[in-house]
N, C-alpha and C positions, 0 to 999 in steps of 0.2 A: 504494500500500500504506499502510496507517496505521502508526502508531507501533508499535514491536515489543512493547512490554508496556504498553498503556494500562490504568490501574487501573479504569476503569469497565467495560471488557470482562470482567473476570473478578470483578467485585463481585457477590456473591450474598446479597442481603437477603431478609428474610422477608415483604417487602410483598406482600400478596395481590393477586390479578388484581382490578381494579374494574371494574364494568360501565360506569362513566362515566368510565374512564381514557382518557388522550389516546392515540389509535391512532397508533403509529409509521408507519403507512402512509397517513395521512389525505391527505397531499398527493402521494401516488404515483399514477401514471397507472393507473387500473383496466383500462384496455385493454391495457396492457403486462402486467399480472398474468395475464390471460386467457390469454396465449400464453407464459407464463413456462415453459421447458422445451421438450420435443419436441413436446407436444400443449397443446391448450387445457385450462383447469382443468375439473374434473368439476363443481365447485360453487363459486359466488362468495359463497355465504351468510355472513353474519356470525354472531357468537356470540349465543347466548340467554342469559338470566339463569341457567338451570341449568347451562351450559357454564362459567360463571365459578366457580360452587360447585363443579363436578366438579374443575376445573382446580386451584383451592386445595386440595381433598382430595388431588389427585395429589402436589402439592408437599409437603404434609405428611407423605405416606406415604413419600416418599423420604428425609426427614430421618434416620430411624433406621438407614440403610444407610451413612451417612457420605459421600453424593455431593456434599455442599456444604462448601466450605473456610471457615474462619472469616478474619476480616479480617487478623489476625495471620499466620496461615498464608500468605495470600495475598501480604502485603508482605514475607515472608521470601522467597518465590519471586522476587519481583521484584528483592529485593537480590542473591540469588544470581545472577540472570541479569545484573544490572548489574556486578557483580564479573568475571563471565565474560567480558563484554563488553569491559572494561577490559583483561583479560588479553589477549584476542584483538588489540586495538589495539597492545598493548605488544609482543607478539610479532611482529606484522607490521611494526612500525617496526624493531625489532632486526634482524629477518631482512633488511630492505631495506637497512639499513646494513651488514650484513654481506656483502651482494652489491654493495657498493661504489656505492650510490645517494647523492646528495647529501643531507646532513641536512635541508636545507629542503624536499626533495622527500618524503623518508622521513616527515616529519611529516603529510604532506597525501594519502597513498595510500589512508588509510582502511581499511575492513574492518568486517564487521558480524556480529552474531549474529541470525538470525531463528528464530522458533519455528514449529513446525507440529503436526499431530496434535491430541490431545485439549485439550492446554493452548491452542493457538491458536484452537481451535474455542470454547474457553470452557466445556468440559464435563468438565474433569478432576475427579477426586474427592480426597477426602482422603487424603494420602500417596501419590499418583500420580507417576510419573516424568514428566521433561519430554523431549520430542523436539526438538532444536535442529539448526541448520545454520551452520557456520561459512563465511562468504563471503569470499573473498580476491581480490586483483587478480592479473593474469596472471603476475607474476614470483614468484609464491610457489607452489611445487609440492607434490604431495600428499606427496611423500617429507619435505618440511620439516615438514608438519603431524604425520606420525607419528614424527618424530625430535625436532626441537628443541621444538615445541609440547608434545610429549608429556613431555619432560624438564621444561619450564616448569611443567606441571600437577603433575608429580611433586613439585616443590619446594614446593607450596602446602600449608600445614598443614591447610586445610579439605577437602583432597581424600583420599578414601580409595577403596580397592577399584578403583584405575585399571587398565584393561586396554584394550589396542588390538586391534582385529581387522581388520587390513589387507587380508587376503585374502578378505574377505567380498564377497557379491554387492553390497552397499552398504557400503563400508568405513566404520568407525565407532570412535570412543573412548568407552568407557563408564566413568562415574565415579559417586561419591557425593561431591556437593559440598556440604558443610556439611549434611548429613542429607537431601539431595534426590538421588535418582537421575536422571542426565542422559545421554542418548544424543546424542554430537555428531557430526554428519556434517561433511564438507568438500567444498566445490565452489570452483574457482577460474574467474573470468570473464575473457573475453578483452578486459578493460579495464585502462587504466593506474591507474585509482583507483576506489574504491568510495564513493559519496557516502553520507552519513548516512541519509537517508530514500530508499533506492533501491527501484524497483518490480521485482520478479523476474517479473512476469506477461508481460512482453514476450517473445515467442516467438523474436525475432531473436538473444536472448541466448544461445540454444543452438547457434547458428551456429559450426562448427568447434570444438565443444566434445566432449571425450571422453565415453564412454558412462557411466563411473562418475560423473562430475560431473553429466551429465544426470539419472541415477536419484537422486543426492543432492538436487538441486533440485526434483525432482518432488514430493516431500512438501509443500514449502511452496507450490508452485505449485497443486497440487490442493486444499489446504486453503483458500487464498484465493479460489479460484474457487468452491468450494462455497459459501462465505460470501457470495459476490457473487450466487449464483443462487437463493438462498432469499429469499422475499417478507418475511418477518419474522424477524430473527436471533434474537430472545429467545424466541419460540414455538419456534423450531427447536431452540434449545439445551434447553429444559425436556423437550421431546418425545424429543430424542436421550439425554438423561440417563436417561428412564425405559426406554426401549428398550435402551440398553447394559446397564442393571442386570437388566432381565428376561432379556436374552441370557446374562449371565453366570450369573444364578441357574439358568437352564435348561441349562446346559453346551453352547452353541452360540456362543461367542465364543472363536474360535481360529483364525486364518489359517493357523497353521503346521499344525494337525492337520486341516485341510480344512473347516472351519466359515468363518464370516465374521469379519474382524477390524474394527478401529476404523473405518477409512476406508470400508469396505463399508456398516457398519451407518449410517454418518453419510450416504451418498449415498442409502440407501434412505429415510431420514427426510427427507432433502433433497427427494427426488421426491415424497414424500406432501406435504410443504408446498407444492410447486409446484400440486399437483392439486387441494388445498383452501387457497388462499392467505390467506383471512381467517378460517380456524378457529383455537380456541385449543388448546393442548396435549393437553387431556383429548379433545377430538374428533380430534385428529391422531393419538394413540395409537390410538383405535379405528379410524380410516380406514387406519392402518398395516397392521393385520392384516386389514382387509377387502380392501385392494388386494392384498397380497402372498400372502394365502392362496389367492387366484385367479389369481395370475400366470401366464402361460403360458410357462414355461421351455422352451427356452433363449432365449425373446426377450429381448433385452438391456435393461437399465435405463440409460437415457441422460438426463443432465440438461440436455443441449444438443446441437444439431447439431455433430459433430465438425468441428474446425478444419481448413480446407483449407491447411495448411502442409506443405511438403516439404523437410525439411532432411536427408533420408536416414535418420531414425531409425524403426525398426520400430514399427508402431502397430497395434492390434487391429483386424483387418478379415476377417471369414471369407470374403469374396469373394476375396481375394487369398491369405490364409494358411490352408492346409488345416487345420493343427493347431487353429486358432481354432474350427473348426466342431464340434470335439468338447467345448468347453467347456460345463458343465451349467447354470451359474447366472451368465451373464456380467452384471457390474455394472462399467460403463466409467467411468474416470476422466475428469473434463471438461477437463483441461489437456493441450496436445500435449507429448509424443507419448501419444495415449490407449492406456491399457492396461487389460486385465481385472484387477480387483483380486480375483477369486475363482477363479483357475485351479486353485487346490489343492482345489476341491469335488468330492467323488466322488459316485457313486450313493447311496451309503448316507448320507453326511452330508447330502445334498440331501433324502432322504427324512425324516431326522430334523428338519431345519430346517422342512420343509414341514408336518409333523405339528405341531411347536411353533406355527407360524403359525395353523394351524386351531384348536388349543387356545386360543391368545391371544385369537382372534376370538371364540369362545364364552365365555370369562371377560369380556372387555370388553363384549360384548352385556349380559351380567348386570349388570355395574358400571354401564352406562349406563342400566339399567332400575331401578337402586337396589337390586338384590337381594343384592348383596356389595360390599365395599369394595376399594380399590386393592391392598391388602396380599395378596390372593389371587393377583393377577397376579405377585407377586414370590415366591411360595412355591416352593421348590426342589423338583422332581419326585423320585421315588424310583428312582434308576438301577438299584440292585442287586435291586430286587423285579420289575423289568421284564423279566428274562431268567433263563432257566435253565442257559444255557452261557455260559462266559466264558473268554477267553484273558487271563492275567495275564502282563505283561511285567515281569520282575524285573531291574532295573538296578543293579549294585552296583560298589563301587569301595573303596579302602582309605583314602582321606581325603576331606575336604569339598571341597577344591580340585579333586581329580580327578573327584569326584561331579559337580560343577557342570558341568564341560565335558562329560563322558560323557552327563549326562542331555540337555544342550543338542543334542549331535549325535543321540542316539537319537529325541528328540522331532521333529527335523526330518526323519526318515525313517519315522515311523509311518504317515503318509498312504500311503506306498508299500505297506506291508503291508496296509492297509485296502483299496486297489485291487486288490491281488492276492487277497485273499480273496473279494472280490466276484465275481471271475471263476469261483470254484467253483460248480458248477450246483446244489449241494445247500444253499448258504447264501444266505438271502434278505437279511438285514441283518447288517452289521459295524459295530456303533455303539461307537465309542471315546469313553471318558469324559475329557474334556480335563483333569480334575483329576489332577496328579501327587502321589500319596500318599507321603509320606516315612515310612519304617520306623523303629521303635527301632533303636539299634545292635544290629547282629546278635550281638555277643558278650553281650549281656544278655538274650538269649531263646534261648539254646542254638543260635545260628547260624541261626535261622528268622526270616523277615522278618513284621513285625507293623505294619500301618499305622496311624499316628496321624491324629487328625481334622485337616482343612486348617486350618493357621494355628496349630496347637499348637506350643509352642517345643521344639525339639530340645534335648539336653543342651549346656549352655554350654560345658563342657570338652570339647574335641575328643577323640574316642574314640581311643586309642592304635592303631597298626598291630598287627595281631595276627598272629603267625606260626603256621603250620598246625601245627607241632610242639607248641604249647602247647594245641591241642585234642586232642592225644594221637590224631592221625590217621595210623595206620601205613602208609597207602596212598601217602601224597604225600612228597615230598622235605622234609627238615627245613630250616626257616628260610626258607621261601617265603611271599611276603606274601599274604594273603587279604583278601577284601573284609570291611568291617566297616560300611560305609554303603550302604543300599538303598532305592531309590524304586521305585514301581510304577505302572504304567497298566493300566486294565481295560477290555477290549473285550467287549462283549455281543453274542453270536451268536444268530441265529435260523435254524434249519434248516427244510427243507421237511418237510411232514407225511407222510413215507413212511420205510419202513424202508431205510435207506441205510448205507453204510459210507463214511465221509468220511476221506479221507486227507489231513491238512494238513501231512504231514512236509516236502514240498519246499518249500511257501510259507514255512514257518517257518525252515527252514535257509537258503533264498536270501535271506531278509531279515537274518538274523543275519550271514551271511557278507558281505553288502554293507556292514552298519553296521562289521563287523571290518575290511573293506579300506579303507573311508574313514577310519576312525580312524588305520589305519596310514599311510595316504596324507598325512594332515594332521597326523600326529606327535601325535595326541591319546592313543593308546594307551598305557597304563602298567600295570605289573604290578599284578595284583589287579583289574583291570576285568573284568566280565562281564556278558552280557546272557542271561537265560534266559526261555524262554516256556513257560507251562504251561496245560493245559486244566483248568478247575475248573468245578464244579457249584455251583449257588447254595447248597445246603446245607453246602458246604465252604468258603464265604467266611469263616467265624469263625476259620479258620486263618491268614487274612491281614489281616483287618480288626479293630480293637480292638472290645471290647464296646460301648463308648460311641460309636463311629462307627456300628456296626450299629443300635443303639438309634436314634440319631438318623435314620438313613435309614428305619427302620421307622416312626417316629412322624411324619415329615413328610407333611402331607396335601396331595395335588395334585389338580388337576382329573382327573376320569374320562376315560380314553382312549375314543375313539368305537369302539364294537363292530365287529368284522370285517363288512364288508359281504358279503351273500350273493351268489354268482355266479348268473346266470339258468341254468335248466335247460339241460344240454347244451353250455354254454359252456366252451371250454377253460380251464384254471387258467391265471393268469398270475402269473409269479414275484414281481413287485414290488407286488402289490396287497395283501400281508399287512400287518397293523398291526405296528407295531414291538414292541408288548407281548405278541404272540402268539408263544409258542414251542411247539416241536413236542411233542407228547404221546406221539410214537411213538418206537420204539428208535432211536437214533443211535448208530453205531459210529465212533469217532474212532481212526484210526491215528496213533500218535505214535512219535518216535524220541528216545531218550535218548542224548545225545552228550557227557555230561560225562565226566571223567577216571576215574570209577569203574565205568561201565557202558557196553556197546554193544550192549545187547538191544533188540529191537523188540517193542512190545506192541500189542495191539488192545484197546481199553477200550470196553466196550459200556455205553452210558448208557441207563438207563432210569428213568422216574418211581418214585421210592420204593424203589429197589433200589440196591445197591452195585455198583461196577465189577467185572466179571469180567474177570480177566487171562489171556492165553494166552502162553506161552513162545514164543519166536521159532521154534522148529523147528516146533511145532504150527501156528502162525500161517502160516508159509510153505506148509505141507502143504494147510492149509484155503484159503489164497488160491489154489493151483494149481486146486483143484476148483470154486472159487467164481467163476463167470462175472460176476457182477453188480458185482463191485468195480471201480469206475472206476480207469483207469490213466493217462488222458492228462492229466487235472489233478489231480496230487496236492496236498495242501494242509495242517494245524497239528501241534503238538507238545506233548507233556507236558513235556519238559524239554531244552532245547538251549542250551548254554553256549558262548561264545566265550571263551577265556583267552588 
């Protein structure tokens, strides 16, 4: 393993690609390149003059998006990591002395900080956080890390927003260290001491190690293996920067919500580099879309043959593990124990991703032909004009600290709601927008949410906790704390083109109950926290989105979606062949249940193009349901308003 923070690895100069530049792979065995990865390369062709020109244009187009750091910012990161490294060494030495280790030995046991993720890959953007791992010798326990080391960090004047998440799947300490967000994991090795330049790639290090330490080590091991498996690291980095920016702009960058996370995008780009080992970044971006717009999922993406190591840890293997056979877009990490980095992907998110791949191919085709520039690839599509029906998840709490925890919990559960909605026979697509929109304080807008544009500053002064009696609400108890901070997620829905009655009550209530239960179980639930789900039509979005946000969405120019493909005569309709942008023009009736403190009525809302909702009282609805045999009952599903308080 190379040094932890080499300056050259993260230096981003504006030197253009030159056709006569020295090739970094000049002395590399070309025969090895042909078989780099699971298969031989598709093309060994080298770059042409136009490829250098297109690559320089690509690099220039990335600059306005802040994907490159300045030298000063880069040096600041290195200084912060150096300070953190010294703190780790100091803590391990002091902890060793506390455990009665001789001072001469305590000075030599070592301990290191390793980086991984986007920073280690060299593709972090301006203001990005740093993923890091604290590696300690065998006599230092995880409990020491979350107690004495946490207290040491707490005493540092540069450290702000310090929080420990000890019961997470991968335990972590999060902090802001001198202006840089850092997620610091912990792993102890079964070694007496940790040398300065210690290589974590040795599989035997995992022997007799507990699962949490293995998961913590996995980030570093995977990142280093990816860098080892690409033929040209510089070409890989620029290509990955472009693909990550494209994915974020197109709303498909979020492992939590069922899209792809950073390591998954890195592995897809790495596989493209293996297939075209001598290509420049402009060509690699084009080939990326060519390869993965035609990929035969669920065929897995592998960067190398899985290691034949058997230390007892579970690995991704559909031949052995039945659950692995249901993964929709498997992208397998190259380090033991091999895992699928995309197990959160659902049918809807895969459809969204695949459509974006096809659109990306169409755009890069035109770029390579000189018909448009790279900026078109990075234009954000108009999510809100794509659908006619939405579910809005309103997440509220009384103070900013509660809101941060509450949103984090709910975000981790939204993908389960998407999977549930997909099971409804009348829903073709449930497309969640990964952007979390923060509302203006509720007390400034008559208690109603109104989303601000992403990145817009919230009021600097924390809004005071509001009491319900201050709003002159006679229905509730006086003095009860109510929510004043609200965030929103939007889920676009596409229904089948048939006259249907869609009951989403059970699906939404099950989701909110599950969130409520988990919040209680993890002691996150606080007074004033609520989650509400509403069915909203496109023309009602102005009630939730600020005019500036709607105007921005309407003026964004994206590539045209492909028109729906016509089915051959007599062919049976297939549910998943509909385009994402095709919404039903027929009547859709959505049954919803309002379960807040003010109402317990059930309504049927008839959704029609160009018409307002028709509402039936609960008694008439019940009578109608008894006579209507077409209303499905075995898969109930959404809600107009369901609140957990």
